[in-house]
C-alpha positions in Angstrom: 10.6 -31.5 -21.9 7.3 -33.1 -22.2 4.7 -31.8 -25.1 1.8 -32.8 -22.9 -0.3 -30.0 -21.9 -0.7 -29.7 -17.9 -3.9 -31.4 -16.6 -6.2 -28.9 -14.8 -6.8 -29.5 -11.4 -10.5 -30.2 -10.1 -11.0 -28.2 -6.9 -14.6 -29.4 -6.4 -17.5 -31.2 -7.9 -18.7 -30.0 -11.3 -22.0 -27.9 -11.4 -23.9 -30.6 -13.1 -22.9 -33.1 -10.3 -24.0 -30.4 -7.7 -27.4 -30.1 -9.8 -27.8 -33.9 -9.8 -27.2 -34.1 -6.1 -29.4 -31.3 -5.1 -32.2 -32.9 -7.3 -31.7 -36.3 -5.6 -32.0 -34.5 -2.3 -35.1 -32.8 -3.3 -36.7 -36.1 -4.6 -35.6 -37.8 -1.4 -37.1 -35.0 0.6 -40.5 -35.2 -1.4 -40.3 -39.2 -1.1 -40.1 -39.3 2.7 -42.8 -36.5 3.4 -46.3 -37.7 2.4 -47.7 -33.9 3.7 -45.3 -32.0 1.4 -46.3 -34.1 -1.6 -49.9 -33.7 -1.1 -49.4 -30.2 -0.6 -47.2 -29.7 -3.4 -49.6 -31.7 -5.7 -52.5 -29.6 -4.6 -50.6 -26.3 -5.0 -49.7 -27.3 -8.6 -53.2 -28.1 -9.7 -54.6 -25.2 -7.9 -51.9 -22.8 -9.4 -52.5 -24.4 -12.8 -56.6 -24.1 -12.6 -56.5 -20.5 -11.1 -53.8 -19.4 -13.7 -55.9 -21.0 -16.5 -59.3 -19.5 -15.1 -57.7 -15.9 -14.7 -55.8 -15.9 -17.8 -59.0 -16.8 -19.7 -61.1 -14.1 -17.9 -58.3 -11.5 -18.5 -58.2 -12.5 -22.3 -62.2 -12.2 -22.5 -62.1 -8.7 -20.7 -59.3 -7.4 -22.7 -61.1 -8.5 -25.9 -64.5 -7.0 -24.7 -62.7 -3.8 -23.7 -60.7 -3.6 -26.9 -63.6 -4.4 -29.1 -66.0 -1.8 -27.2 -63.5 0.8 -27.6 -62.9 0.4 -31.2 -66.7 0.4 -32.0 -66.9 3.7 -29.9 -63.9 5.1 -32.0 -65.4 4.0 -35.2 -68.7 5.5 -34.5 -67.2 8.8 -32.9 -64.6 9.3 -35.9 -67.5 8.6 -38.5 -69.5 11.5 -37.1 -66.3 13.6 -37.0 -65.7 12.6 -40.8 -69.3 13.2 -42.1 -69.3 16.5 -40.4 -65.9 17.2 -42.1 -67.2 16.1 -45.5 -70.3 18.4 -45.1 -68.1 21.5 -44.2 -65.7 20.7 -47.2 -68.8 20.3 -49.6 -69.9 23.9 -48.4 -66.7 25.5 -49.7 -67.7 25.0 -53.3 -66.5 28.2 -55.2 -64.3 29.4 -52.4 -60.9 30.5 -52.9 -57.8 28.6 -51.8 -57.3 30.5 -48.7 -60.9 29.8 -47.5 -60.5 26.1 -48.2 -57.1 26.1 -46.1 -58.6 27.9 -43.4 -61.7 25.5 -43.5 -59.4 22.3 -43.4 -57.4 24.0 -40.4 -60.4 24.5 -38.6 -61.8 21.1 -39.1 -58.4 19.5 -38.1 -58.4 21.7 -34.9 -62.1 21.1 -34.0 -61.4 17.3 -34.1 -58.3 17.4 -32.1 -59.3 16.6 -28.3 -56.7 15.1 -26.2 -59.3 14.9 -23.4 -61.2 12.4 -25.4 -58.0 10.6 -26.3 -57.7 12.1 -29.7 -54.0 12.9 -29.6 -53.5 13.6 -33.4 -55.5 14.6 -36.3 -54.1 15.3 -39.9 -55.4 15.8 -43.5 -53.0 14.2 -46.0 -53.4 14.6 -49.9 -54.2 11.2 -51.7 -51.0 9.8 -53.3 -53.0 9.0 -56.4 -54.6 12.5 -56.5 -53.8 14.4 -60.1 -53.0 18.1 -60.0 -55.7 20.5 -59.2 -56.5 24.3 -59.0 -56.3 24.3 -55.4 -53.7 22.9 -53.3 -53.7 23.3 -49.5 -51.0 22.5 -47.0 -51.6 19.4 -45.0 -52.8 20.6 -41.5 -51.6 18.5 -38.7 -52.5 18.8 -34.9 -50.7 16.6 -32.2 -47.0 15.1 -31.6 -44.6 15.4 -34.4 -44.8 11.5 -34.9 -48.4 11.8 -35.9 -47.7 11.7 -39.5 -45.3 8.7 -38.9 -48.0 6.8 -37.5 -49.9 6.5 -40.8 -48.7 3.5 -42.4 -48.4 2.9 -46.4 -50.7 0.0 -45.7 -53.3 1.8 -43.9 -53.3 4.6 -46.8 -53.7 2.0 -49.6 -56.7 0.5 -47.8 -58.2 4.1 -47.6 -57.4 5.1 -51.1 -59.0 1.8 -52.5 -62.3 2.1 -50.4 -64.6 4.8 -49.2 -65.1 2.9 -46.0 -63.6 3.8 -42.6 -60.2 1.9 -41.8 -58.3 1.6 -38.7 -54.9 0.1 -37.7 -53.2 -0.5 -34.1 -50.1 1.3 -33.5 -47.5 1.8 -30.6 -47.4 5.5 -29.9 -43.9 6.7 -28.8 -43.8 9.0 -25.8 -41.3 11.5 -24.8 -40.0 9.3 -22.0 -38.9 6.7 -24.7 -41.8 4.3 -23.7 -44.8 3.7 -26.0 -48.6 3.4 -25.3 -51.2 1.5 -27.5 -53.1 3.3 -29.9 -55.4 3.3 -33.0 -55.1 5.3 -36.2 -58.3 5.5 -38.2 -58.9 7.2 -41.4 -61.2 7.6 -44.4 -61.3 9.4 -47.8 -62.8 12.9 -48.0 -63.5 14.9 -51.2 -62.6 18.7 -51.2 -64.1 20.8 -54.1 -61.6 22.1 -56.2 -58.7 20.3 -54.3 -59.6 16.6 -55.0 -59.2 13.5 -52.7 -57.8 13.8 -49.4 -57.3 11.4 -46.4 -58.3 12.5 -43.0 -56.9 10.6 -40.0 -57.3 10.6 -36.1 -55.0 9.1 -33.8 -56.5 7.6 -30.7 -54.8 6.8 -27.5 -55.6 3.4 -25.6 -53.8 4.4 -22.5 -57.0 4.5 -20.5 -57.9 1.2 -21.7 -54.4 -0.2 -20.9 -54.4 1.1 -17.3 -57.8 -0.6 -16.7 -56.4 -3.7 -18.1 -53.3 -3.5 -15.7 -55.5 -2.7 -12.8 -57.9 -5.7 -13.5 -54.5 -8.0 -13.9 -53.2 -6.5 -10.7 -56.5 -7.1 -8.9 -56.5 -10.6 -10.3 -53.0 -11.3 -9.3 -53.6 -10.3 -5.9 -56.8 -12.2 -5.6 -55.3 -15.2 -7.0 -52.5 -15.0 -4.6 -54.9 -14.6 -1.6 -56.8 -17.5 -2.9 -53.7 -19.6 -3.1 -52.6 -18.7 0.2 -56.2 -19.6 1.4 -56.3 -23.0 -0.4 -52.7 -23.8 0.7 -53.9 -23.3 4.3 -57.0 -25.1 3.7 -54.9 -28.0 2.1 -52.6 -28.0 5.1 -55.4 -28.3 7.7 -57.0 -30.9 5.7 -53.9 -32.8 5.3 -53.1 -32.8 8.8 -56.6 -33.5 9.6 -56.0 -36.8 7.5 -52.5 -37.6 8.2 -52.6 -36.9 11.8 -54.1 -40.4 12.7 -51.8 -41.8 10.0 -48.8 -40.4 12.0 -49.9 -41.3 15.3 -50.4 -44.9 14.0 -47.0 -44.8 12.6 -45.4 -43.6 15.8 -47.2 -46.1 18.1 -46.3 -48.9 15.5 -42.7 -47.9 16.2 -43.2 -47.6 20.0 -44.9 -51.4 19.5 -42.0 -52.5 17.8 -39.9 -51.1 20.6 -41.8 -53.3 23.1 -44.4 -50.8 24.5 -47.5 -52.9 23.6 -49.5 -51.0 25.9 -49.9 -48.0 23.3 -53.2 -47.2 22.0 -54.8 -44.7 19.6 -57.8 -42.3 20.5 -60.8 -43.1 18.7 -62.9 -40.0 17.6 -66.1 -40.2 15.5 -67.2 -43.1 13.3 -65.3 -42.3 10.1 -62.5 -44.3 8.3 -59.9 -42.6 10.5 -61.8 -43.9 13.6 -62.1 -47.3 12.1 -58.3 -47.1 11.5 -57.7 -46.2 15.2 -59.9 -49.1 16.2 -58.2 -51.7 14.0 -54.9 -50.4 15.2 -56.0 -50.9 18.8 -57.3 -54.2 18.2 -53.8 -55.1 16.7 -52.1 -53.8 19.6 -54.2 -55.7 22.1 -53.8 -58.9 20.1 -49.9 -58.3 20.0 -49.9 -57.6 23.8 -51.7 -60.9 24.6 -49.5 -63.0 22.2 -46.3 -61.2 23.8 -47.7 -61.9 27.2 -48.5 -65.4 26.5 -45.0 -66.1 24.8 -43.2 -64.3 27.9 -45.0 -66.7 30.1 -44.1 -69.6 28.1 -40.6 -68.5 27.6 -40.4 -68.1 31.5 -41.8 -71.5 32.1 -39.1 -72.9 29.8 -36.3 -71.1 31.2 -37.5 -72.0 34.8 -37.7 -75.8 33.7 -34.4 -75.8 32.1 -33.0 -74.1 35.1 -34.8 -76.4 37.6 -33.8 -79.5 35.7 -30.2 -78.3 35.2 -29.8 -77.9 39.1 -31.8 -80.8 40.1 -30.0 -83.1 37.7 -26.5 -81.6 38.7 -26.1 -83.4 42.0 -27.0 -86.9 40.8 -25.1 -86.6 37.5 -22.1 -85.5 39.5 -22.5 -88.6 41.6 -23.0 -90.9 38.6 -20.0 -89.1 37.0 -17.7 -89.9 40.1 -18.7 -93.5 40.0 -18.1 -93.7 36.3 -14.9 -92.2 36.8 -14.1 -95.0 39.5 -15.1 -97.8 37.1 -13.2 -96.3 34.1 -10.1 -96.0 36.2 -10.5 -99.9 37.3 -11.4 -101.0 33.5 -8.4 -102.9 33.3 -9.5 -105.1 36.1 -12.9 -105.8 34.5 -13.6 -108.6 32.0 -13.0 -107.5 28.2 -16.6 -107.5 27.6 -17.2 -104.8 30.2 -14.2 -102.7 29.5 -15.7 -101.3 26.3 -18.9 -100.7 28.2 -17.0 -98.6 30.9 -15.3 -96.4 28.0 -18.6 -95.9 26.4 -20.2 -94.8 29.8 -17.3 -92.6 30.6 -17.7 -90.7 27.3 -21.4 -90.2 27.5 -21.0 -89.2 31.3 -18.5 -86.5 29.9 -20.9 -85.3 27.4 -24.0 -85.5 29.7 -21.9 -83.3 32.1 -21.1 -80.8 29.4 -24.9 -80.6 28.5 -25.8 -79.6 31.9 -23.1 -77.1 32.0 -24.6 -75.5 28.8 -27.9 -75.3 30.2 -27.0 -73.9 33.5 -25.0 -71.3 31.6 -27.8 -70.5 29.3 -30.1 -70.2 32.4 -27.8 -67.7 34.0 -27.9 -65.7 30.8 -31.6 -65.6 30.7 -31.7 -64.7 34.4 -29.1 -61.9 33.8 -26.8 -63.2 36.4 -23.6 -63.1 34.5 -20.5 -60.8 35.5 -17.2 -60.6 33.8 -14.0 -61.6 35.6 -11.3 -59.8 33.2 -7.6 -59.9 32.9 -5.2 -58.6 30.4 -4.8 -61.4 27.8 -2.9 -62.0 24.6 -5.5 -63.6 22.4 -3.0 -65.0 20.0 -1.7 -67.2 22.6 -5.1 -68.1 23.8 -6.0 -68.9 20.2 -2.9 -71.2 20.1 -3.6 -73.1 23.1 -7.2 -73.7 21.8 -5.8 -74.9 18.3 -3.5 -77.3 20.3 -6.3 -78.8 22.5 -8.4 -79.2 19.3 -5.5 -80.9 17.6 -6.5 -84.4 18.1 -10.1 -83.9 16.8 -8.4 -81.9 13.6 -6.1 -85.0 13.2 -9.1 -87.3 13.3 -11.0 -85.4 10.6 -7.7 -84.8 8.4 -8.2 -81.0 8.8 -5.3 -78.7 8.5 -5.5 -75.8 10.9 -3.4 -72.7 10.5 -3.1 -69.6 12.9 -2.2 -66.0 11.6 -1.8 -63.1 13.8 -1.3 -59.3 13.0 -1.0 -56.5 14.9 -1.3 -55.7 18.9 -3.7 -58.8 20.0 -3.7 -58.0 23.7 -7.3 -57.0 25.4 -8.9 -56.7 28.8 -11.4 -60.0 28.6 -12.3 -62.9 30.9 -10.0 -65.8 29.8 -12.5 -68.6 30.3 -15.4 -67.1 28.2 -13.1 -66.1 25.2 -11.4 -69.5 25.4 -14.9 -71.2 25.2 -15.9 -68.8 22.4 -12.7 -69.7 20.3 -13.3 -73.4 21.1 -16.6 -73.6 20.1 -15.9 -71.7 16.7 -13.0 -73.7 16.1 -14.7 -77.1 16.7 -17.6 -76.0 14.6 -15.3 -75.1 11.9 -13.4 -78.3 12.1 -16.6 -80.4 11.9 -17.7 -78.8 8.9 -14.4 -78.6 6.9 -14.7 -82.0 5.5 -10.9 -82.8 5.5 -10.1 -79.1 4.2 -8.6 -76.2 5.8 -9.4 -74.1 8.9 -7.7 -70.8 9.3 -7.6 -68.5 12.5 -6.9 -64.8 11.7 -6.1 -62.9 14.9 -6.1 -59.2 14.0 -5.9 -56.0 16.2 -6.3 -52.3 15.6 -6.9 -49.4 18.0 -10.1 -50.0 19.3 -10.6 -54.1 19.1 -9.2 -57.5 18.5 -10.9 -59.9 16.2 -10.6 -63.6 15.6 -11.9 -64.8 12.4 -12.4 -68.5 12.0 -12.6 -69.7 8.5 -13.1 -73.0 6.9 -13.4 -74.3 3.2 -16.0 -76.9 4.1 -19.7 -77.3 3.3 -20.5 -73.8 3.7 -23.8 -72.0 4.6 -26.8 -70.7 2.9 -28.5 -67.3 3.9 -31.2 -69.3 5.9 -28.8 -71.0 7.7 -26.7 -67.9 8.4 -29.9 -66.6 9.7 -30.5 -69.3 12.1 -27.1 -70.3 13.2 -27.2 -68.8 16.6 -30.6 -70.2 17.6 -30.6 -72.5 20.6 -30.4 -76.1 19.5 -30.6 -75.2 15.8 -28.4 -77.7 13.6 -27.7 -76.8 9.8 -27.6 -80.5 9.1 -29.8 -82.7 11.4 -28.1 -85.7 9.7 -24.7 -84.7 10.7 -23.3 -86.6 13.9 -21.3 -84.3 16.2 -18.0 -86.0 16.7 -17.1 -83.6 19.6 -20.4 -84.0 21.4 -22.4 -80.8 22.3 -26.0 -79.7 22.9 -26.5 -77.4 20.1 -25.9 -74.3 22.3 -22.4 -73.8 21.9 -22.7 -70.9 19.2 -25.7 -69.5 21.3 -23.5 -69.2 24.3 -20.6 -67.8 22.4 -22.7 -65.0 21.0 -23.9 -64.2 24.6 -20.4 -64.3 25.8 -19.3 -61.8 23.1 -22.3 -59.6 23.9 -21.3 -59.7 27.4 -17.8 -58.3 26.5 -19.6 -55.5 24.5 -18.6 -57.3 21.4 -20.4 -59.3 18.8 -19.9 -62.2 16.5 -20.8 -62.0 12.6 -21.2 -64.8 10.5 -20.8 -65.2 6.4 -20.9 -68.2 4.2 -21.1 -69.4 0.7 -23.1 -72.9 0.3 -20.2 -75.3 -1.1 -17.4 -73.0 -0.6 -17.0 -72.4 2.9 -18.0 -70.2 6.2 -16.6 -67.6 8.2 -17.2 -66.5 11.6 -15.7 -63.2 13.1 -15.5 -62.6 16.9 -14.8 -58.9 17.7 -13.8 -58.0 21.2 -13.2 -54.5 22.3 -9.9 -53.9 24.1 -12.0 -52.9 27.1 -15.4 -54.3 27.9 -18.2 -52.2 26.6 -15.9 -49.6 24.7 -16.9 -48.5 21.1 -14.9 -50.4 18.4 -14.2 -50.5 14.8 -14.0 -54.2 13.2 -10.3 -54.8 12.6 -11.1 -57.2 9.5 -14.0 -58.1 7.6 -16.0 -61.2 8.0 -16.1 -61.9 4.2 -13.2 -63.9 2.8 -12.1 -65.2 -0.7 -12.5 -69.1 -0.7 -10.1 -69.4 -3.6 -7.8 -72.1 -2.5 -4.5 -70.2 -3.2 -5.6 -67.1 -1.4 -7.3 -69.0 1.3 -4.0 -70.1 2.6 -2.2 -66.8 2.3 -1.7 -65.0 5.4 -3.6 -61.7 6.2 
């Protein structure tokens, strides 16, 4: 048996990961919506400002109400205390019963719950020595009245003849508490000595007032926040409306709708933005129209020249072929000329064919003539046709096939695409290796042509399909060509509903990936990636 504890299975992402994902999503939401950010910032600033303002106002109101009430309590209790002292002083020579009665009457007269005096008591001073008259300590109010008088307050009153007060929490029968004040003073009773007179004042009315003020402030603050948010939304929409319109129109212009314009309203900065946008759109429209006309002129020129040259070139080609076939009858000095003329006539004929093909693509006059083809066999046939060029350049060509490689395509066009890619790879392999991978999956068949030659930079990759573009202008095309081969190959791939991807590393090699759906125009997933490992050992391995 194993001593290791079984591992716990994780049935889902951790809470921390979920929080991080939610925060990331929230951050993305805010970063993508300017209106939300502006409103959130305004709401935060306004909420903070209103909270500080109302908080300071509530604090000042509370202090003012409390201070005013304390002053009123001190004044009221001072009057009662002086009256009580006068009554006690009038008991000189009285018997203990009269003094006790007078003390109870004073406590009872001071007790007035309607005036927030909810407790009154008379307590003998703790440091008072024994006297001839001792009275019971009268109390009016709740049973907890005596407990509200703290030792600290008694010590202050015993050491001074002034009034002293202390804030307390008065317990209620419901279990809750209400704020209150205990105020007391030392009084002298003839024959009985020093006593302490206390009153308990409730601050419930003031607390209710402050609660009402707080509620009013909260409601007013909430209404103010709502109004400010609505105002912010309106203002933000007024400001962002033209910006959003400009963004939408810019996307429409990017899609080719150069006729879009913005409404100019007023003379402010937003109106200037609309005017500037309209000027930009008009300029782009004019430039695009001019380029369209220029492109049309170029296309018409290429098409016209190609068609007009087709007949004389065909005649010259036939005459040249006759001379080439009879070259053995010519003097040795003319035999070489006949061979050179024949080669250049073949290149000229191929150039005209490419120009005619490009003009057909430009005119949108292309149509597919499809059949069910095994691309592996097609690739092998193309490799065999290019074998002389590979031997001349000392390039090793390998073909690897994986999966079902049958697809419905136009044989002639696919053959031309593969031939252009293969010849391009052989010319740039510089005596190295070229590998063709034919890979099929459920949706598509791909032909990847890889060489370990000079490679390409990112700039060359970006322009490799441009018309008449050459990565190295000093390089001589051994197989002829016009610089339109890769352009035509890409158009042929698009005609099938496929695509050609390219990738390269300068000094290591290049990779072209032709992807053809099994049925023209159907959705597909690439069977293989365009990127490869140019390691010499891995490069020769079969996929």
